[in-house]
C-alpha positions as CSV (number, residue, x, y, z in Angstrom):
1,X,53.4,-51.0,96.0
2,X,56.9,-52.5,96.0
3,X,57.1,-52.1,92.2
4,X,56.0,-48.5,92.4
5,X,58.7,-47.8,95.1
6,X,61.3,-49.5,93.0
7,X,60.4,-47.6,89.9
8,X,60.4,-44.3,91.8
9,X,63.8,-45.2,93.2
10,X,65.2,-46.0,89.8
11,X,63.7,-42.8,88.4
12,X,65.3,-40.7,91.2
13,X,68.6,-42.4,90.6
14,X,68.4,-41.7,86.9
15,X,67.6,-38.0,87.6
16,X,70.5,-37.7,90.1
17,X,73.0,-39.3,87.6
18,X,71.7,-37.1,84.7
19,X,71.9,-33.8,86.6
20,X,75.2,-34.7,88.3
21,X,76.9,-34.4,84.9
22,X,75.6,-30.8,84.3
23,X,76.5,-29.5,87.7
24,X,77.6,-25.9,87.5
25,X,81.2,-25.0,88.2
26,X,81.6,-21.4,89.2
27,X,84.7,-19.5,90.3
28,X,84.1,-16.4,92.3
29,X,86.5,-13.5,91.8
30,X,89.1,-13.2,94.5
31,X,92.1,-10.8,94.9
32,X,94.3,-13.7,95.9
33,X,93.5,-16.0,93.0
34,X,94.1,-15.5,89.3
35,X,92.7,-17.5,86.5
36,X,94.6,-20.6,85.3
37,X,94.3,-22.7,82.2
38,X,92.6,-25.3,84.3
39,X,89.7,-22.9,84.9
40,X,88.7,-23.3,81.2
41,X,86.8,-26.6,81.3
42,X,84.3,-26.1,78.5
43,X,84.6,-27.9,75.2
44,X,85.9,-25.9,72.2
45,X,82.9,-25.6,69.8
46,X,83.2,-27.4,66.5
47,X,83.8,-25.2,63.5
48,X,85.3,-22.4,65.6
49,X,87.2,-19.9,63.5
50,X,91.0,-19.9,63.6
51,X,91.0,-16.4,65.1
52,X,89.0,-17.5,68.2
53,X,91.4,-18.7,70.8
54,X,89.4,-18.4,74.0
55,X,85.9,-17.8,75.4
56,X,85.5,-16.6,79.0
57,X,82.0,-16.7,80.4
58,X,81.6,-14.2,83.3
59,X,78.3,-14.0,85.3
60,X,77.2,-11.1,87.5
61,X,74.9,-12.9,89.9
62,X,72.7,-11.4,92.6
63,X,70.7,-12.6,95.6
64,X,68.1,-10.5,97.4
65,X,66.6,-10.7,100.8
66,X,63.9,-8.3,101.9
67,X,61.5,-8.0,104.8
68,X,58.1,-6.3,104.2
69,X,58.5,-2.5,104.1
70,X,62.3,-2.6,104.4
71,X,65.1,-2.0,101.9
72,X,66.3,-5.1,100.1
73,X,69.7,-6.5,101.0
74,X,71.5,-7.5,97.9
75,X,74.4,-9.8,97.5
76,X,76.2,-9.3,94.2
77,X,78.8,-11.8,92.9
78,X,81.3,-11.9,90.0
79,X,81.7,-15.5,88.7
80,X,83.3,-17.4,85.9
81,X,81.3,-20.3,84.5
82,X,84.2,-22.8,84.1
83,X,82.1,-25.3,82.2
84,X,81.2,-22.7,79.5
85,X,84.6,-21.2,79.3
86,X,87.1,-22.7,76.9
87,X,90.6,-22.0,75.7
88,X,92.3,-23.2,72.5
89,X,95.5,-21.2,72.5
90,X,97.4,-21.8,75.8
91,X,99.6,-18.7,75.9
92,X,100.2,-16.6,78.9
93,X,99.1,-13.5,77.0
94,X,95.7,-15.0,76.3
95,X,95.3,-16.0,79.9
96,X,96.4,-12.5,81.0
97,X,93.7,-11.0,78.8
98,X,91.0,-13.2,80.3
99,X,92.1,-12.2,83.8
100,X,91.7,-8.6,82.7
101,X,88.2,-9.3,81.5
102,X,87.4,-11.0,84.9
103,X,88.9,-8.1,86.7
104,X,86.8,-5.6,84.7
105,X,83.7,-7.7,85.5
106,X,84.6,-7.3,89.2
107,X,84.9,-3.5,88.7
108,X,81.3,-3.5,87.4
109,X,80.1,-5.7,90.3
110,X,81.7,-3.1,92.7
111,X,79.8,-0.3,90.8
112,X,76.6,-2.3,91.4
113,X,77.4,-2.7,95.1
114,X,78.0,1.1,95.3
115,X,74.6,1.8,93.7
116,X,72.9,-0.7,96.0
117,X,74.4,1.0,99.0
118,X,73.3,4.4,97.8
119,X,69.8,3.2,97.1
120,X,69.7,1.6,100.6
121,X,70.7,5.0,102.1
122,X,67.8,6.6,100.2
123,X,65.5,4.0,101.7
124,X,64.3,2.7,98.3
125,X,62.2,-0.3,99.0
126,X,61.1,-1.3,95.5
127,X,63.1,-4.4,94.7
128,X,62.5,-3.9,91.0
129,X,64.4,-0.6,91.0
130,X,67.4,-2.5,92.4
131,X,67.1,-5.2,89.7
132,X,66.9,-2.5,87.0
133,X,70.1,-1.0,88.2
134,X,71.8,-4.4,88.3
135,X,70.6,-5.1,84.8
136,X,71.8,-1.7,83.5
137,X,75.3,-2.0,84.9
138,X,75.6,-5.7,83.9
139,X,74.7,-4.7,80.3
140,X,77.5,-2.0,80.5
141,X,79.9,-4.7,81.6
142,X,78.8,-7.0,78.8
143,X,79.2,-4.2,76.2
144,X,82.8,-3.6,77.6
145,X,83.5,-7.3,77.3
146,X,82.5,-7.4,73.7
147,X,84.5,-4.3,72.9
148,X,87.6,-5.9,74.4
149,X,87.5,-9.1,72.3
150,X,90.6,-8.0,70.5
151,X,93.4,-10.6,70.8
152,X,96.4,-8.7,72.2
153,X,98.7,-11.5,73.4
154,X,101.3,-10.3,70.9
155,X,101.2,-6.8,72.4
156,X,102.4,-7.1,76.0
157,X,102.7,-3.3,76.5
158,X,98.9,-3.0,75.9
159,X,98.2,-5.8,78.3
160,X,100.3,-4.0,80.9
161,X,98.3,-0.8,80.3
162,X,95.0,-2.6,80.7
163,X,96.2,-4.4,83.8
164,X,97.3,-1.1,85.4
165,X,94.0,0.5,84.4
166,X,91.8,-2.1,85.9
167,X,93.9,-2.4,89.0
168,X,93.7,1.4,89.6
169,X,89.9,1.3,88.9
170,X,89.4,-1.6,91.3
171,X,91.4,0.3,93.9
172,X,89.0,3.3,93.5
173,X,86.1,1.0,94.4
174,X,88.0,-1.1,97.0
175,X,85.4,-0.2,99.7
176,X,82.9,-2.2,97.7
177,X,84.9,-5.4,97.5
178,X,83.2,-8.4,98.9
């Protein structure tokens, strides 16, 4: 019995140590905090092309709670996965573009929250319908992210235009901020 307990203890210790190294590190979007170079903790992949300076991994996450026969209560979050995000070129323009991407992701999260609120008002109780809307809008966000992969750090006037655009858009949806 003692050997079995000892083996189980070592096995649990091994699992704890193994999974402690892959602990997720997420940063939630916040109006008061901007991305920094330190938020890019991922390793730069080997063989990355010279044109690739950065990779920002944003995640639209949701949690649902629902009582039988009632509308689901959805919590929608906009996160950056720091361990999957990496930066090779540490220029302010590159960082500014990543902040714009994170801000646009927040805009889509607010659009999701708006849709969730409207569905709640309509008393829609089918949780799968909510998840379908989340998936649809998250896919739109992903499509926008891919379309904005252009490296613009040498064009500060375009960065300023994008910053103004996303700021104004976030302001339109300010009632859906967390």
